[in-house]
C-alpha positions in Angstrom: -14.9 -81.9 41.9 -13.8 -81.0 38.8 -10.7 -78.8 38.5 -9.2 -77.5 35.3 -5.7 -78.4 34.8 -3.5 -76.0 33.0 -2.4 -77.2 29.7 0.6 -76.2 27.7 -0.7 -75.5 24.3 1.5 -73.8 22.0 0.1 -71.4 19.4 0.9 -72.7 16.0 1.1 -69.9 13.4 0.3 -70.7 9.9 2.9 -69.6 7.5 1.6 -66.8 5.3 1.6 -66.9 1.6 4.7 -65.8 0.0 4.6 -62.2 -1.0 6.5 -61.0 -4.1 7.8 -57.6 -3.3 8.0 -55.4 -6.5 10.4 -52.6 -6.8 8.3 -49.5 -7.6 11.2 -48.1 -9.7 11.3 -51.1 -12.0 7.6 -51.2 -12.7 5.8 -49.4 -15.5 4.2 -46.5 -13.7 4.7 -43.8 -16.4 2.9 -42.6 -19.5 3.7 -43.7 -22.9 4.8 -41.4 -25.5 1.5 -41.8 -27.4 -0.5 -40.7 -24.3 1.6 -37.7 -23.7 1.1 -36.7 -27.4 -2.8 -37.3 -27.2 -2.9 -35.0 -24.1 -0.7 -32.3 -25.9 -2.9 -32.5 -29.1 -6.2 -32.3 -27.0 -4.9 -29.1 -25.0 -3.9 -27.5 -28.4 -7.2 -28.3 -30.0 -9.1 -26.9 -27.0 -6.9 -23.7 -26.9 -7.1 -23.2 -30.7 -10.9 -23.3 -30.3 -11.1 -21.2 -27.2 -8.8 -18.4 -27.9 -10.9 -16.7 -30.8 -14.1 -17.1 -28.7 -12.4 -15.5 -25.7 -11.0 -12.6 -27.8 -14.5 -11.9 -29.4 -16.1 -11.9 -26.0 -13.3 -9.6 -24.7 -13.9 -7.1 -27.6 -17.7 -7.1 -27.1 -17.1 -6.5 -23.4 -14.7 -3.6 -24.1 -17.5 -2.2 -26.5 -20.2 -2.3 -23.8 -17.8 -0.8 -21.4 -16.9 2.1 -23.5 -20.5 2.8 -24.4 -21.5 2.8 -20.7 -18.6 5.0 -19.8 -19.4 7.6 -22.4 -23.1 7.6 -21.3 -22.2 8.0 -17.6 -19.8 10.6 -18.4 -22.2 12.6 -20.4 -24.7 12.3 -17.5 -22.2 13.4 -15.1 -21.1 16.5 -17.0 -24.7 17.4 -17.5 -25.3 17.2 -13.6 -22.2 19.2 -12.9 -23.3 21.9 -15.4 -26.9 22.0 -13.9 -25.5 22.2 -10.3 -23.5 25.2 -11.6 -20.2 23.7 -10.1 -17.5 26.1 -10.7 -19.8 28.6 -12.2 -19.1 27.3 -15.7 -20.1 24.8 -18.4 -19.1 21.2 -18.2 -18.5 18.8 -21.2 -17.4 15.6 -22.5 -14.5 15.3 -24.9 -13.8 11.9 -26.7 -10.1 12.5 -28.0 -7.0 10.4 -28.4 -8.3 7.2 -27.2 -9.8 8.6 -24.0 -13.0 10.2 -22.7 -12.5 13.3 -20.7 -15.2 15.0 -18.4 -13.9 18.7 -18.5 -14.7 22.0 -16.8 -15.1 24.9 -19.3 -16.7 26.3 -22.4 -14.7 23.9 -24.7 -12.2 21.1 -24.7 -9.5 23.4 -26.0 -10.2 26.1 -23.4 -10.9 23.8 -20.4 -9.4 23.9 -16.9 -7.3 20.7 -17.1 -7.0 20.5 -13.3 -10.6 19.3 -13.2 -10.4 16.7 -16.0 -11.7 13.3 -15.3 -10.0 10.8 -17.7 -11.3 7.4 -18.8 -9.3 5.4 -21.4 -11.0 3.7 -24.4 -9.6 0.4 -25.3 -7.6 0.2 -28.6 -10.1 -2.3 -30.0 -12.7 0.6 -30.1 -12.8 3.4 -32.6 -15.1 6.4 -31.8 -16.5 8.6 -34.5 -19.2 11.3 -34.7 -19.5 13.9 -32.1 -16.3 14.2 -30.2 -17.2 17.2 -28.0 -20.4 17.7 -26.1 -20.7 20.9 -23.7 -23.7 21.3 -21.4 -24.8 24.8 -20.5 -24.6 25.8 -16.7 -27.9 26.1 -14.9 -30.0 24.4 -17.7 -27.8 21.5 -18.6 -28.9 21.7 -22.1 -26.2 20.4 -24.7 -24.8 23.1 -27.0 -24.6 20.3 -29.7 -26.7 17.4 -30.5 -26.0 14.5 -32.6 -24.6 10.8 -32.6 -21.5 9.3 -31.5 -20.6 5.9 -32.9 -18.3 3.3 -31.4 -17.0 0.5 -33.7 -15.1 -2.5 -32.5 -12.4 -4.5 -34.4 -14.9 -7.2 -34.9 -17.2 -4.6 -36.8 -19.8 -4.4 -34.0 -21.3 -0.9 -33.6 -22.9 1.0 -30.7 -24.4 4.3 -31.3 -25.1 6.9 -28.6 -27.8 9.6 -29.5 -27.9 13.0 -27.6 -31.0 15.0 -28.3 -31.6 18.7 -27.6 -32.8 18.1 -24.1 -29.6 16.3 -23.2 -31.0 12.7 -23.0 -28.6 10.0 -24.0 -30.0 6.9 -25.7 -28.1 4.0 -26.8 
């Protein structure tokens, strides 16, 4: 019979290659002055181009919002007059940088407790009709005409109110 005899082999380990340890604080892991200046110049260039574009979009948005706010306020005042809410006329006044839905025969003689006030951005200048009053029951406007909104970038929106109280813009 054949028996395995235990042998005493020793494992020989091979010496690993010498590793050079680097001190991470002494290596060049930062940015050069030129790289930092290029990044700052790029950010400045992008901001310089982007800011005027952003501002023009903001002014255009302000103009659109002001136009829609006036149109919706006119419609609301007309509906309140037709519904005979408070047994009086309702109207819209565009005064002092704000749009006011008011209850009464005129803006000066209104009941200010019922005012609904919406602000107009400073970049928008309204002109034309500044007070539109709707008759109770019929909802017909006592005055017709045009309200013009002009932005600081000279964009213009015009709202027309006809004799039936229809607002077009």
